C-alpha positions, -999 to 999 in steps of 0.1 A, spaced: 251 -666 457 284 -682 448 308 -655 438 342 -657 422 367 -630 430 399 -629 409 428 -611 425 414 -620 459 448 -618 476 453 -582 465 446 -550 483 411 -544 469 402 -580 462 408 -590 498 386 -563 512 359 -573 487 360 -609 498 355 -599 534 325 -577 525 309 -604 503 312 -629 532 296 -605 556 266 -603 533 263 -641 534 277 -651 500 298 -681 492 331 -667 480 355 -685 458 389 -667 460 410 -671 429 447 -668 439 481 -680 428 498 -707 449 525 -682 456 501 -655 468 502 -641 503 466 -648 514 470 -635 550 445 -608 541 417 -634 536 396 -650 563 400 -687 571 388 -711 545 355 -728 553 320 -720 566 309 -694 591 279 -675 604 280 -650 575 293 -669 545 318 -694 533 352 -690 517 369 -714 493 401 -712 474 407 -718 437 443 -718 426 456 -705 393 466 -674 373 443 -652 352 467 -659 323 458 -696 324 424 -701 307 417 -736 320 423 -724 356 399 -695 351 373 -717 335 374 -741 364 372 -713 389 340 -699 372 322 -733 374 290 -730 394 293 -693 401 265 -668 396 287 -637 398 323 -630 388 343 -600 401 373 -596 379 397 -576 401 430 -591 393 455 -567 377 491 -557 376 490 -523 393 525 -508 389 537 -476 373 568 -494 360 580 -530 355 613 -542 340 593 -564 316 564 -542 304 549 -571 283 535 -584 316 509 -556 317 493 -569 285 495 -605 294 478 -600 328 456 -569 323 445 -577 288 450 -614 285 435 -620 319 403 -601 309 400 -620 277 402 -653 296 376 -642 321 352 -631 293 356 -664 275 351 -684 307 320 -664 316 306 -671 281 313 -708 284 300 -711 320 263 -711 318 257 -702 355 273 -668 354 246 -640 354 269 -610 359 305 -600 355 317 -570 374 350 -559 358 371 -535 379 390 -513 355 408 -480 364 403 -443 359 434 -445 337 413 -463 311 393 -430 306 424 -408 302 436 -376 318 413 -346 324 436 -316 323 415 -286 332 381 -303 335 361 -331 353 351 -361 332 323 -386 335 317 -421 321 311 -408 286 348 -401 281 368 -424 259 405 -424 261 419 -404 231 450 -427 230 473 -398 220 497 -405 248 501 -429 277 519 -420 309 525 -456 318 524 -491 303 498 -499 329 476 -471 315 480 -484 280 470 -519 290 439 -507 309 428 -488 278 432 -518 256 413 -539 281 385 -513 283 379 -515 246 376 -552 249 352 -550 278 330 -525 260 329 -546 228 320 -576 249 291 -557 263 279 -549 228 282 -586 220 259 -595 249 283 -603 277 266 -597 311 294 -572 321 293 -541 342 325 -520 343 335 -500 373 364 -474 374 379 -466 409 401 -436 414 433 -435 434 424 -462 460 436 -456 495 427 -469 530 438 -495 555 450 -528 541 480 -541 523 507 -514 516 511 -523 479 517 -503 447 479 -501 447 480 -482 480 502 -453 469 487 -428 493 497 -450 523 532 -454 508 536 -417 503 524 -409 538 549 -434 553 577 -416 533 564 -382 544 562 -390 581 595 -408 582 614 -378 567 622 -394 533 598 -371 515 603 -337 532 585 -315 507 555 -313 484 558 -333 452 555 -305 426 534 -274 431 499 -288 435 490 -286 399 483 -324 399 448 -335 406 435 -371 413 401 -385 423 407 -403 456 386 -434 464 385 -450 499 390 -487 495 358 -496 514 338 -471 494 350 -489 462 340 -523 477 305 -510 485 303 -497 449 314 -530 435 287 -548 455 261 -522 444 271 -528 408 264 -565 414 230 -557 428 219 -527 409 243 -521 380 228 -522 345 245 -546 321 268 -529 296 271 -497 317 302 -480 331 303 -465 366 330 -443 381 337 -452 417 357 -421 424 357 -396 452 371 -362 461 393 -345 434 424 -331 450 462 -327 447 488 -346 466 497 -312 481 462 -311 497 467 -347 509 499 -336 528 482 -305 541 452 -325 554 476 -350 569 493 -322 588 461 -308 601 448 -342 612 480 -351 630 487 -317 644 521 -316 627 538 -290 605 530 -288 568 559 -292 544 576 -258 539 590 -263 504 581 -278 470 602 -304 453 603 -295 416 591 -322 392 625 -323 374 641 -333 407 615 -360 412 621 -371 376 659 -375 382 652 -394 414 628 -416 394 654 -425 369 679 -433 397 653 -454 414 647 -474 382 684 -480 378 686 -492 414 655 -514 408 672 -531 378 701 -539 400 682 -551 431 649 -563 416 629 -542 441 602 -521 425 607 -483 429 583 -460 447 589 -433 422 597 -439 385 596 -417 354 562 -430 343 548 -421 378 562 -386 374 544 -384 341 511 -392 359 517 -364 383 522 -339 354 485 -344 345 451 -342 361 427 -371 366 395 -356 379 362 -374 376 325 -372 386 308 -402 403 274 -387 400 261 -416 379 271 -441 405 255 -420 432 222 -419 414 221 -455 400 240 -475 426 236 -454 458 274 -449 459 283 -426 488 320 -418 490 334 -403 522 354 -371 522 391 -372 517 397 -357 552 376 -384 569 394 -412 549 428 -398 556 421 -396 594 414 -434 593 445 -442 573 468 -421 595 455 -437 627 459 -471 611 495 -464 600 503 -451 635 488 -483 651 511 -504 628 541 -484 639 547 -473 602 545 -436 611 548 -416 643 533 -382 652 
């Protein structure tokens, strides 16, 4: 099939393009002209599949429409994945406006049979004290980040589109980690780099946080399974093991044979550091690793069950220990960490 992937130059989108090509599909990668496409294979044919580029931005409807032309499947992966931006309106223009453009383009393009929209666990809301499934709808009582708010708005649009007959399947990854680009979407790799280079000497908080960790290649397999097996209008959590970042650091120490952190950094200290980082970011233009919205995320739990995806899609996430062993070896090979 001919498959369109928006956000193809990103951390997740790039891995998805490689996997689709290995399965023999013709992949049209939708990227901005300013995008770093070094994560993508060479353009042209090959033994497995063929890659072609389509240039534009998801906020430009005509570009999205042209990219959809002749495609049977669309993977909408493009998103702004940052806990903080100096201009928060960009979250709505990209994460909400981009989805609206894709939905309209799919409707206008008669060849598209299925749209797989990659949302986020944030769209379902926090799960303080329990484990949620796909039936959860965000209560919209509070939002830790503007990114979370934008994904909730987009989720409502996606679900309404399904009711109106759009051939959409929505997937919700957890905290994505694994080898690949070290971007804001790969927060685990970034924190491990800080940890092993001595810039994050202790645990962040006291281990009360909980996230559902998803290896990037497991998410890719889940996305492709949603293309092949996903029922139209359904939601699927592509999450994994529910754990705290304290456990991530402990597992990393066991895997590498290094010492575990011996103290906890209180959240109020992280919060102060976050505000200082934001001030520095406004001066330099460089996005901070930690910001007050990110601290708010760590004050809550985000634990989910992927049982539905296991049953209906054959989704089979690896353990956090197995995934971290791969990430740590990869970071060591890059020279980003030493142990």
